[in-house]
C-alpha distance (Angstrom), angle and dihedral (degrees) to the residues before:
residue distance angle dihedral
A1 . . .
A2 3.76 . .
V3 3.79 128.0 .
V4 3.75 98.4 -149.0
P5 3.80 143.8 152.0
S6 3.82 108.5 -119.4
D7 3.81 95.1 -109.7
L8 3.81 89.7 58.5
S9 3.79 98.2 63.4
T10 3.81 91.8 99.2
P11 3.85 96.5 52.6
F12 3.81 89.3 47.6
E13 3.80 90.8 51.7
I14 3.81 90.8 47.6
L15 3.80 90.7 51.3
K16 3.81 93.0 46.0
G17 3.81 89.9 50.3
K18 3.80 90.8 51.8
L19 3.81 92.8 48.1
I20 3.81 91.3 47.4
S21 3.81 91.1 50.0
K22 3.81 89.7 52.0
G23 3.80 93.0 49.2
V24 3.82 93.8 -115.0
L25 3.80 92.2 114.5
K26 3.77 129.9 36.3
S27 3.79 117.0 -119.8
D28 3.83 92.1 -95.0
G29 3.81 88.1 70.6
T30 3.81 93.8 -134.2
T31 3.81 104.2 69.7
A32 3.79 124.9 73.3
A33 3.79 120.7 -136.5
D34 3.82 90.2 -100.7
G35 3.81 92.4 54.0
S36 3.79 97.7 -102.5
T37 3.81 119.8 134.2
V38 3.80 117.6 -106.1
T39 3.81 128.0 -146.5
F40 3.80 124.2 -173.3
V41 3.81 114.3 -150.1
Y42 3.79 120.2 -167.9
Q43 3.80 111.1 -128.8
S44 3.79 109.1 175.4
R45 3.76 148.6 -47.2
T46 3.75 105.3 -110.0
T47 3.79 144.0 147.1
V48 3.79 115.1 -106.4
D49 3.81 119.9 -176.9
G50 3.81 89.7 -16.7
V51 3.83 95.6 -50.5
E52 3.79 120.6 110.1
M53 3.79 108.2 -137.1
F54 3.76 145.6 161.5
V55 3.80 108.9 -114.0
V56 3.79 114.4 -145.4
R57 3.81 128.1 -171.4
Y58 3.80 115.8 -138.4
D59 3.81 112.0 -146.7
V60 3.79 125.9 -176.5
T61 3.78 127.4 -160.4
S62 3.79 114.7 -157.4
K63 3.78 124.1 -140.2
T64 3.82 87.6 -100.0
G65 3.82 89.5 59.2
K66 3.81 99.3 -107.0
T67 3.81 113.0 140.9
S68 3.78 122.7 -156.3
T69 3.78 136.6 164.8
A70 3.79 109.6 -105.1
G71 3.79 96.5 -174.4
Y72 3.77 148.9 -60.9
Y73 3.77 130.1 -89.7
G74 3.76 134.0 -170.1
V75 3.79 130.5 -148.7
A76 3.80 115.1 -161.3
T77 3.81 110.8 -122.1
K78 3.82 94.7 -140.6
T79 3.81 104.6 35.0
G80 3.80 105.2 22.7
D81 3.80 89.7 -128.5
C82 3.80 113.9 156.3
Y83 3.79 126.3 -129.2
T84 3.75 137.8 -177.4
V85 3.77 106.9 -124.8
T86 3.78 127.7 -155.0
Q87 3.77 125.1 -167.4
N88 3.77 120.9 -147.8
G89 3.79 118.7 177.5
G90 3.78 92.5 -25.6
A91 3.81 94.2 -49.1
Y92 3.80 119.9 110.5
S93 3.76 127.5 -143.0
A94 3.79 125.1 -174.8
A95 3.79 138.3 -155.6
A96 3.80 124.6 -165.8
Y97 3.80 111.4 -98.4
N98 3.78 104.4 -154.0
């Protein structure tokens, strides 16, 4: 499931495709490799290291029902390139996720 403004459906699909190709997500786009359920939560549209991107939180819910944040990803608004995003004291930094 994704909590997403309508104009963000494409970045979410791009990110899901990337995670599926890397084996992080199963092909259904909502199940992690370990069987936990995945939720994408839109955080913000921001510029990180000179690249404007949509920042998305990646939450996983285990089979026992415990939800935790597994990480943050970014999808560049212009190119669709994916990034892993880290947050440190409110500031984001990004690394290419190829």
